[in-house]
Steps between C-alpha positions, in 0.01 A plus 500: 500500500715629217757763586420864414617575148692821449579622156801736471521714182834679483775531225780491760622140492692538821197624690281228355748237623526665842112518548462147360740358763385719793120463450523132428689454831203677671265229371359675190479358148685756286505553122714770347473654151678791331224689318130537426495252219631222727268611775189472275616157376541374852174633631321345202562161658578569861317714759704723729407595856712816487702680227821695573531733205792726400410839380781527237482208264593438136200522271189581691584672831369398841222756512353367168528144625339598831203648310458179306522282817242715675268480198521125507449447875594598855834321549704706755779699342819635660686742270876547515682809373860617503382859504278493807343838435161606640361540152584136424317389815193703411484377142555146620201539731290652227552199265414256780823399683440399861847580627823665387862445591796709390828341394741416651313324772564237766333170408364478854306818440351352179414187699315714762311676223403167338375356827303811581340515161409131493363529855278792391392309188421175684351627829155652494564689823745769590730449802319527838171568329170322588271477200155643546327342201564263214336715237461879464278690262519855378319647201484231231804328643541190724836416659551144625784495757561121498520468121650847456259568217336827411194467281266757334169372369639150517807587293848462649702818551865388511705634789867474574602397857581863575167627363302238698682591823442873443135453425451282805653768722259758356192280515569399864534866599203663326422873527825569689787716389810283478837672479758390243737389778222306666407323181868412436529360854206274440617401155851401587443324830842433651691533174660820378340605167701673223183692408457710812476814294281354230163434661337738261604284208354192671172684551494610139539141386217380714273789394541397140351161594193612698418861406290594198714807466839474679535876476176553686495211748191433706629207707860589585493875572803722558491707817752771421776532752383193693478187286213291357145409598310195373134567444329160434176668404676703230411823672611816330 
């Protein structure tokens, strides 16, 4: 089997060299580029299993590039930022990033994030979880656990790894109020997530995929002061 291909997009030549050497030593196939133009050129001919994307880049910034990547597919994205502010994390989530790491960071921490994200992307089951069904239906939607596909009237509804995992949690706990902390515990498994305070943003992203009106959701309902409730029948 081919080694997992990681594409690093960062204008810091020293960091690119460090990550190239470190991640290659961990058994990954690593390509590094300095900007969005080089990223697009590389992806035109080579698929990536995960993209590590710096927020501050010459030309198009990381947020713009993340939007483009997400519009083209569901490749996992880890965003890097020297600022590390909460607003950057939230905006990164909103445009489709799966994880976020503030600079400077220990390469071992990045490696842990990569492994956790790839594990969530590759494994159809959360840690210590016994699947109940292969396929779930709610409203006009059908979610296939094995293929990780969500379809509506036979049409594919693209989901990121994070969106799939969140929807699976909701759909396997119907008509129950789930607290934000409880959802995050189920989402992150044994890994620490940088988005512990941003579950609302994750829910908003998923609502945009499955709700006719994300501002008046019928499937993922907010229970004020408690958390969220998934109503598979679309009950008001």
